[in-house]
N, C-alpha and C positions, 0 to 999 in steps of 0.2 A: 428919198425913195427912188429906187432904180426904175427907170421907164422901160417898158417892154418894147421891143422892136415889133414892127408889123408881122414879121414871120413868127415871133414868139407868141404874139396874141392869137394868131390864127391856129397855132398848134394847141394852145390852151383851150380855145373854143372847141376844137375837134375832140380833145380828150374829155371835156365836160359832156359833150353830146354822146360820146361813146359810153361814158359811165352812166349817164341817165338812161340810155337805151338798155344797157345791161340790167340796171336796177328795175326798169319797167318790165323787162322780160322775166326777171326773177319774181316780181310781184304777180305777174300773170300766171306763172307756173307753180307758185307756192301752194301747198295744201293749207297753210295758214291764211286766214282772211286779213288782207291789208286794206285799211280804209282811212279816208281823210274826212274830217268833220269841221263844221263851223263852230267857233268857240262859244257862241251864245246858247243855241238850242241843240247843238250836236247833230245837225242835219248831215246826212251823207253827201259829201262832195264827190267822192270817188270810192269805189270798192272793187277789189280784185275778183276774178271769176270764182274763187273758192267759196264765195257767199252762197252759190247754188248748192254746193255739197253740204255746207254747214247748216244753212237756214232754209233752203228751198226756194229762195227768191232768185230772180234773174238780176243782173246788174242794173238794167233799166228800171225794174220795179222798186228797188230799194234806194236808188239815188234820189235825194230830195226828202226822204223820210227822216224823222227825228229819232235818234237812238232812245230818247226818253220814252217814246211811245211804244217801244218794243221791250223795254225792261219789264221784268216781273214786278208787280206793285210793291212787294216786300223788299226788293233789292234796290229800287231806284233811289230811295231816300238815303240808303247806306252810301251810295256813290256820291250823291250831292253833298252829304255831310261829312264825307271822307271818314266813314266808320272804320273800326279796326280791320274789317275785311278788305280795306283798300290800303295797300302798302306803298310807301314812297321811298325811293332810293336813287340819289344822284340824278334828279330831274325826271325819273321814270316812275309812273304810277302803274301798279299791278293790281288787278281787281278780278275777283271771281264772282260770277253772278249768273242769273237765269235770263235767257233771251228768248223772245217768242219767235217760233218758226212760222213759215207761211201757212202750214196746215193747222196752226193754233196751239200746238203743244210747245212746252218750254224745254230748252236744252241748256246745259251748263257750258259757259264759255269762260276762258281765262284771257284777259286782255292786258297788254302792256301799252301805255300811251305816253306821248310826250308832246309838248307844245312847240309850235313853229312860230317864231316871233319875227317881226319886221326889224332888220338890223339898224334902221335909222331911228324909229320911234319906240322900239322894244314892245310894241303892242302885239297881242296874240293874233296871228293871221289865220291859223288853222291848227287842228289837232291830228296827229298821226297815230294810228292805232293798229296793233298787230294782235289778232284774236285766234285762239285755237280751241278745239273741242276738249273740255275738261270733264265730260260725263263719267268716263271710266274711273278717273282719279277720284272724283267726288264720291262716287258709289263705293270705291275701295276705302276711302277715308271714313265714310259712314259705317261701313262694315267693320272696320278696325275699331272705331269708337264703340260700336255695339259689343264687339268681342271683348274690348277692354272693360266695359261695364259688367259683362257677364263674368269675366275673369276676377274682378274685384268683389263681386257679390256672391260667388259660389262658396260653399262651405268646404269644398275640397282644397287641399294644399297644392298650389301650383308653383313650381320652381323652374326657372330658366337657367341653363348652364352654358358656359362657354366651352369651347372644344377641350380646354385643359381641365374641365370638370370643376371650375370655380363658379360661384353663383353670380348671375347678372341681374336677376329680378325675382322677387317673391310677391305673390298676391297677399291681400290682407289676412286671409285665413292662415296662410303659412307664417306670416310675420307674428301673428298672435300665438299660434300653436308652438312655434319654435322660440318664442319669447325674444323677438327681435324688434319690438315696437320702437324702442329708443336706441337702436344700434345700427351703425353703418355696416351693413352685411356685404357690401360689394367686394368681390374677390375672395370671399370666404370659401374654403374648399368644401366640396360635398361631403367629405368624410367626417366633417364636424356635425352633420345632421343625421347620420345613420349610425346604427350600432356597428361594431367591428364585424359581426357576422353578416349583417345586412350589406355592408360595404364590400365584403368579400364576394357575396352573392351577386352584387351588381357588376363587379369587375369581371367575375368569371362567367356570368350568364347574361346579365342585362345589357351591358355596353356592346359586347360582340353581337348579340342578337339584334339590337337596334341598328347597329352599323350595317348588318347584313340585310335585314328584312324591313327596317324602318320602325319597328316597335317591339316592346317586350313587356310582359305582364307577370306580376308575382307578388306574394305576400312577404313583408319583412317589417322590421322595427326601425322607426326613426327615433330621434331623440332631440330634445331642446337643448339650448346652451346650458341650462341648469340641470340637465341629466334626466328629465322626465321621458320615459319611454312611451312611444306612440305606435301601436300596431296599425299598419296600413295595408290596403290593397293598392299597389303602385303600378302605374303604366308609364313606361319610358319611351319617348318618341324622339326620333332623329329627324331634323328638318334640313332639307337640301335646297341648294340654289338651283337656278335654271340650268346650270351646267352639270348638276348632279353631285356636286361636292357638299358634304355636310357642313352647315353653317353653325348650328347650335343644337342643343338637346333641351327637351322639356320633360319635367316629371309632373304627373297628376296623381296625387296620393289621396285616397279616400280613407278617412280616419275610422278604424274598426274598434276603437276603445269601447263604445257602448255595445257594439255587437258581441265583442269578446266577453264583456261582463255579463250580457244576457245569456250567452252560451254557457258560461260558467255557472250562472244561477240555475239555468235549466238542467245542467248536468247534476248539480247538487240536489235539485228537486227530484230528478229521476232516480238518483241514488237513494233518497229518502223514501220514495215510493216503493222501490225494489226492496229496501230493508223492511218496510211495513208489510209488504206482501209476504216476505219470508216469515215474519212474526205471525201473520194471519194463518199461513199454511201450518206452522207449528201448532197454533191454537186449534185448527181443524183436526190435527193428528194427535191432540193431547191425550184423548182416552186410549188410543192405540199405543202411544208411547208409554203411558203410565202402566199399561198391561205388560209391555215389553220389558220395562224396568222392574216391574214387580216380580216377574219370573226369576231372574238371577238373584235378586235380593232375597226372595223366599228360599231359593235353593241354598244360599249361603247360610241362612238361619237354620235350615234343616240339617245341613252338614255339621254345623257347630253343635246343635242340640243332640245329634247322634253321637258325637264325641263325648258330650257331657253325660249322656245316659250310659254309654258303654264303659267309660272310665271313671265314673263317679265313685269315690271312696278308695280307689286304687292308689297306693303310694308310689309304685314304680311303673313308669310308662316309657316304652321305647319309641324311637323315631319311626320305626317301621309300622308301629300301630297308628301313628298320626299322619304319616306321609300322604296317604291317599285322600282322606277327607280334606286335609289342609290344601293340597294341590288343587283339588276340585273347587274349593272355596276361592282360591286365588284366581283361577281361570274364569270362574263365574263372575267374580267382582270386577275383573278386568273387562269382561264383556259389557257389564253395566256401565263401567267408566267410558268405554268406547262409544256407547250410545249417547251418553251425556256430552262427551267431547264433540261428537258429530253435530249434536243439536246446538252446542255453543258456537261452533264454527259457522254453521249455517245461518244463525241469527245474528252473528257479530256484524257490526257496521264497519266496513273497510273498503279501501280503494281496490278496483279491479287489478289483478296481477295476471297478465297474459303469459302463458307458458305452454310447453308441450305436455299433453295429458294422455294418459292411458284410458281411452274411452271405454274399452271393454271392462276394466276394473271399476270405473266410475259408474257404469250402468248396473253392474252386479251389486255394488254397494247400495245404490238407490233402491234396487229391487229388494235387497235384504232389509233395508230401512223401512220399507212399506209392507213387510211380510205380515206383521200382526194386523194391519189394516186390511190386507187382502183376505186373511183368514176370517176376520170378523164379517166380511161381506161375501164369504163363500166364493172367493175368486182366486184362481191360481195364475200367477204371473210367469210366463214362459219367455225365455231369452233365446234368440238366435243370433249369436255374435261370432263372426269368423275368428279363427285363432290367430291369423296373420294380419289382423287389423292394424293399420298404421297409426302412429300418434297423431293427435289433432291439436290445433291451436285454439286456446281459449282460457277463460278464467274459471277456476275450479268451482267456486261457490256459485257463479252465475249459471254454469252448465248444470250443477246440481239442482238449482232452482227450476230450470227449464224441465229437466227430466222428472223432478218430483211432481211438478204441476201436471205434466202429461200423464205420468203413471197413476197418480191418485185419481185424476179425471177418468182414466180408462177403467180403473178398479170400480169406481162408483157407477160408471155407465154400464158395466158388465154385471153388476150385482143382481142376483136372482133371489127369490124368496126361499127356495129350498135347494134346487139343483146347483151343482158346481159349474161355473163358467170360467172362461179364460180371458186374460189380457196378454197381448204379445208385444215384446220389444225386439225389433230386428234391426240390424245394421247392414247396409248394402253399399257398394260402390255407386257413385253418382254417374249415371250414363250420360247425362247432359254436359257436365263440366268435369274435365279431368282434374285430379288433385283435390277432389271433394269426396266426402262420404255422406250418406243419407241415413238418418236415424228415423225409424218408423215405429209409432206406438199405436196399436190397434185394439179396439174393444169389441165386445159382442152385445152392445146396447142397441137401442132403437134407431140409431143414426141421427143425423142433423137435418132439421126441416129446411126446405128450400128458402123459406123466408128468413131463417136465422143465419144461413151461411154467409151472406154479405157483411153481416154485423158482428160475426163471431169474435173478431179480434179488436173490436172497438172498446175503448175504456168504459167501464161502468155498465157494460152489457153482459148479462149472464143468463144462462138457461136454467140455473139452479135457483130455487126459491130463496135460499139464504146466501147466495153467492154475492160477492162484491163486484164482480166483473173486472177484476184487475189481473188475474193470473195469466190468461192467454195474451192480453195486451202487452204485459211486461215481458212475457216469454218471447213474443215476436220481436220486441225492441232489442232484447239481449242478443238474440240470434242475428239480427240485422247489423248490430254494432260489431259483430265478429265477421261480417261479410257474408253471412249465410241468408237463408230464406226459410220461413215457417209457413206452412199452409195446411188446410184440412180438406177432407173429401169423404164421401160416403163409400163404403165397400159394396160390391155388387150383391152379396148375399144378405148380410146384416151387419150392423155396427158402423163405426167410423174409423178413419185413420188420420193421425196427425203426423206430419213428416217435417223434418228440418235438416238442412245441410250445414256442414262444417268444413273448413279448410284443413287439409292434412299438413303435417309438419315437414313433409318431404320437400 
């Protein structure tokens, strides 16, 4: 071994002193708490001034205390037994625990410690510890664990995406719905889990909107690996770093399968109710319709009997002799056929077909259809329909049902014992909403009582003794499905008015 000269030894001592001074100065200025402890009971031998900021003690107050006395009771045994919360790496122990502050509350610390041994005997002389506040990290870790539990327990499908739109993580609900329980889905493209139409919608609308505003929401269809379609309400979120760059995307999809099935069932139920209501309406008009059909059929019989009486026994008959009665018979039979055809169309069960309709012609057809009913009740139905009325959007059978309900109700409400009265159907431009027309059906009855007005459109409520209480309720639903509104009001003089709006085809 080379022996140092006196000058070299002096230089080394000076360097060590300077290094120790710098280390001591760093310890005094550090925001981490640096402390030295006895190996047996971990009493504080030295502590840096940061102890005041972290724990509230002064240096003088904490020197001589045992760290074991300040540990939270639930954490001290973990440290003594070197539980999994204590990590060991290359001679350094790292431990996260709760430590009691001077005011009595506990704060989270993370400490890294190492032993200082005697170079001659290898016995532990003291323990050097560096401690820092871990409260925010522990709270963040707990929050993340809570969020992870919520993420895995929610029934919504949650998918995390890389920037290249490949899957990085799926929650349990998504793995089950997409049939990926036994599949390594990492790096699968998003396009595998949405329909072509849904993927196009995401690329055209969703991704650009999420990049711009942070989120996008819309309905589309997802699909499992085996092709099962899943209608969802999907929210797409863009997650940014502290610098503002997008780091990843997440999808939160609410499965609408049951909702869509319930809506379809309700739609079918509504269609069945509407069909039943039309059948009931036909039943209520049965006697009038029978009378209306009886007239043309009787006329045909009379025409043919007249031919029989006039030409019986004659051997030679010219076409000019038969043309008039046969032509009349044909026209009359066709009229009866039109009545039957209209009844069959009205009572047929079919899907709605929205088209542009001539409202003026439709109203006149319904008024003609109710003519015999009006005559039987001594009521005359008057129409005020502008000649330049625009076409309207709607389903023909459904609008017939609404008009028929309102016109028949107006006829029955206007019926008098002897004197003739009127029911009026008029069409006006809707002053409130451009592009709408308003149909009004007025009667000369006794009006609607104030107590009945709020319930008039409720299902199964009727002011008629034999009424089912479905006609007005269904009529309002049909009008609202077309984007219109149906309401009732009393007229100032006498009677009531039922009004509904329709979109024009312009």
